[in-house]
C-alpha positions, -999 to +999 in steps of 0.1 A: +000+000+000+011+035-009+003+060+019+012+098+025+001+115+055-004+151+053-006+180+075-036+201+066-031+243+074+001+253+055+004+222+034-030+215+015-044+252+028-030+286+035-024+289+074-035+317+096-019+323+129-054+334+141-069+298+131-090+286+099-125+292+116-149+291+088-152+274+055-147+307+038-110+314+054-101+277+040-082+283+007-060+259-010-022+266-017-018+268-053-009+233-066-020+214-037-051+200-048-037+192-080-007+174-061-031+153-040-050+144-074-017+132-091-008+114-060-045+098-056-040+088-097-005+073-088-023+050-061-015+069-031-039+068-002-039+100+008-048+111+050-049+143+068-033+144+104-039+179+122-041+196+151-069+215+155-070+233+188-094+260+177-120+237+191-106+232+222-102+272+227-141+278+214-128+295+185-151+272+163-172+240+165-169+206+155-200+210+130-178+241+118-147+220+115-169+192+099-180+218+073-144+232+063-135+194+057-163+190+037-152+219+014-114+206+016-129+170+002-153+186-022-123+208-036-098+177-039-125+158-056-133+184-083-096+187-088-096+148-097-081+138-062-093+119-030-087+125+006-092+092+022-098+103+059-090+134+084-075+125+118-076+156+141-069+165+175-091+190+192-071+193+223-051+225+237-028+203+259+006+192+247+003+162+270-025+147+246-007+118+233-028+130+198-014+162+198+014+168+176+042+163+182+031+133+200+028+102+178-008+095+185-025+106+157-001+088+133-004+056+155-039+056+151-036+057+114-014+030+113-036+010+134-067+018+117-052+011+080-032-017+096+002-006+080+035+000+095+045+037+093+081+030+088+093+050+061+058+064+050+062+103+039+044+126+065+044+164+047+043+192+073+055+226+077+063+225+111+086+209+137+059+193+155+052+176+123+085+166+120+088+153+153+056+133+153+068+115+121+102+105+133+085+092+166+066+065+145+095+059+120+078+076+091+096+096+065+094+134+075+091+159+048+088+198+053+076+223+031+082+260+029+046+269+029+025+279+058+050+279+089+079+259+070+101+289+065+095+298+096+107+264+109+139+261+088+150+297+102+144+283+138+170+267+155+154+233+152+171+201+148+159+191+115+190+172+101+181+149+071+146+156+067+138+168+032+127+202+022+103+216-003+090+243-021+052+231-015+033+200-017+031+200-056+070+199-054+069+167-028+045+150-054+070+158-083+096+142-061+074+108-051+062+104-088+095+107-104+106+073-112+144+068-096 
């Protein structure tokens, strides 16, 4: 099984330090939906793993999050791709095992899909995405979109992590025969 796990904000859609609080604020990063379509057509199962602490902060409801995700699914489908599932953590407490950088969300994906995550690409824009991927033996990939440039500018230990401009260039890399 070919699987790719994507963070949402900053990888698929534009990020906001004020949170994506409504469907009309969810705006795809140019090329991201087409990248999902290309990955889908190449046989990848595309899954999203995202922290959504805006729920825990009472900034938006689970119903609103569902509407945002419905929009994301619809736009991916209209581009010719498919997002198989969205796993999210609504908690604000970093001690929650499901809140990245902890590995719980990714472990849950592995259990539910009955797949060992060793070497599976996990694409994110922050150190917490990289750390969660490393914790389960997956292959962390950092994009420069979203918080990616900020992550790279910080004094973060990301030696050996592949860095790409955006999800479209990740797809180019993964889909290029070697």
